[in-house]
C-alpha positions in Angstrom: 0.0 0.0 0.0 1.3 3.4 -0.9 1.9 5.9 1.9 -0.2 9.0 1.6 0.7 12.5 2.7 -2.5 13.8 4.1 -1.1 17.1 5.4 0.1 18.4 2.0 -2.5 16.8 -0.2 -4.8 19.2 -2.0 -8.4 18.1 -2.5 -9.5 17.2 -6.1 -11.8 19.7 -7.8 -15.5 18.9 -7.7 -15.0 16.3 -5.0 -15.8 17.6 -1.5 -16.6 15.7 1.7 -20.3 15.6 0.8 -19.6 14.3 -2.7 -17.6 11.3 -1.4 -20.2 10.3 1.1 -23.1 10.5 -1.3 -24.9 13.4 0.6 -26.0 16.7 -0.7 -24.7 20.0 0.7 -27.1 21.7 3.1 -29.2 24.5 1.8 -28.0 28.0 2.7 -29.7 29.5 5.7 -32.2 32.4 5.1 -31.9 35.7 6.9 -34.3 35.8 9.9 -36.7 38.6 8.7 -39.3 37.9 11.4 -36.6 38.2 14.2 -35.5 41.5 12.7 -39.0 42.9 12.6 -39.6 42.0 16.2 -36.3 43.5 17.4 -36.9 46.8 15.5 -40.5 47.1 16.8 -39.3 46.5 20.4 -36.5 49.1 20.1 -39.0 51.6 18.6 -41.5 51.0 21.4 -38.8 51.5 24.0 -37.6 54.7 22.4 -41.2 56.0 22.3 -41.6 55.2 26.0 -38.4 57.1 26.9 -39.5 60.1 24.8 -42.9 60.2 26.4 -41.6 60.2 30.0 -38.9 62.7 29.2 -40.7 65.8 30.6 -43.0 64.1 33.1 -40.5 64.2 36.0 -40.5 68.0 36.1 -44.2 68.6 36.1 -45.5 66.0 38.5 -43.3 66.7 41.6 -45.6 67.6 44.5 -43.0 69.6 46.5 -42.4 72.3 43.8 -45.0 74.9 43.0 -44.2 76.9 39.9 -44.9 80.6 39.7 -44.2 82.9 36.8 -40.6 83.7 37.7 -40.1 82.1 41.1 -39.8 78.6 42.3 -41.0 78.1 45.9 -40.0 74.9 47.7 -42.4 73.7 50.4 -40.9 72.5 53.6 -41.7 69.0 54.6 -43.2 68.9 58.1 -41.6 65.4 58.7 -38.1 66.6 57.8 -35.2 65.9 60.2 -33.5 68.7 61.9 -29.9 69.6 60.8 -27.1 67.4 62.0 -25.6 68.8 65.3 -21.9 69.8 65.3 -19.8 67.2 67.1 -17.2 68.3 69.6 -14.4 66.0 70.5 -12.9 66.4 74.0 -10.7 63.3 74.2 -7.7 65.2 72.7 -7.8 67.7 75.6 -8.4 65.0 78.2 -5.4 62.9 77.0 -2.8 65.7 77.0 -1.8 65.2 80.6 -2.8 61.6 81.1 -0.2 59.1 82.3 -0.4 55.4 81.5 1.3 52.9 83.8 2.5 49.7 82.2 3.8 46.6 84.1 7.0 45.4 82.3 8.0 41.9 83.3 11.5 41.3 84.4 13.9 40.2 81.7 14.7 36.5 82.0 17.6 35.0 80.3 16.8 32.2 77.9 17.5 28.7 79.2 18.9 27.5 75.9 20.6 29.6 73.1 19.6 29.3 69.4 21.5 28.4 66.3 20.6 28.7 62.7 21.5 26.0 60.2 21.6 27.1 56.6 22.8 23.9 54.8 24.1 20.4 55.0 26.4 19.2 52.3 28.3 16.0 51.3 31.5 17.8 50.3 33.4 20.4 52.2 33.8 22.6 49.2 30.1 23.1 48.8 29.8 24.0 52.5 32.7 26.5 52.1 30.9 28.1 49.2 27.7 28.6 51.3 29.9 30.1 54.1 31.4 32.6 51.6 27.9 33.7 50.3 26.9 34.2 54.0 30.1 36.2 54.6 29.2 38.5 51.7 26.1 39.4 53.7 28.2 40.5 56.7 27.5 37.4 58.8 29.9 34.8 60.0 29.1 31.1 59.6 30.7 27.9 60.9 31.3 24.7 59.0 31.4 21.5 61.1 31.8 17.9 60.1 29.1 15.5 61.4 29.2 11.7 61.1 25.8 10.4 60.1 24.3 7.0 59.2 24.9 7.5 55.5 28.4 9.0 55.9 30.0 12.4 56.7 28.0 15.6 56.3 29.3 19.2 56.4 26.8 21.5 58.2 26.8 25.3 57.7 25.4 27.1 60.8 25.3 30.5 62.4 25.2 31.3 66.1 24.8 30.7 68.9 22.2 33.5 69.5 21.0 34.5 73.0 17.7 35.7 71.6 15.6 34.2 68.9 14.8 37.7 67.6 18.4 38.2 66.5 18.4 34.8 64.7 15.2 35.8 62.9 16.8 39.1 61.8 19.8 37.3 60.4 17.5 34.8 58.6 15.7 37.7 56.9 19.0 39.2 55.8 19.9 35.8 54.2 16.5 35.5 52.6 17.1 38.9 50.9 20.3 37.3 49.5 18.4 34.3 48.1 19.3 31.8 50.9 15.9 30.5 51.9 16.7 27.2 53.6 17.8 28.4 57.0 16.1 27.0 60.0 16.4 28.1 63.7 17.1 25.4 66.2 18.0 25.1 69.9 21.8 25.1 70.2 23.2 21.8 71.3 26.6 23.2 72.4 
């Protein structure tokens, strides 16, 4: 059987899809005249309605009485009085106030914190991470740890007395694109 190239094949003249199947082409659709007439009549009716109510709002208002050159507005007996002017006194009252706050005593943390930013198989990768951290103005340590799968080189910062300082340094490193740092309790 011969291979056919269907993508580049041009159809033969006089032979369309319908000619091959033995069916006739469908008759062309007629323009919907009835739908056009209904649409035009509805739009005309809506336009006439708008034109007819155009001036009715000015003449049917019960509150306005027209006179030759004056317009008199009747006052509504059920109208609300004008809004009273508000006076704020709290600014004057708070000028000489004193607030007492109980500040708890500062307690030293029981355990300091450290931040680990990476764990690598080779020492050269750990030293590269340490150099990137040094460019941010922070000092990091690389220590070798024996694990169940071999030796690991961990890059860590700290110890920190307060977690707040560790969080601050982590945000500095996140700004430099180092996002994997975690804060842990320091094991000494």
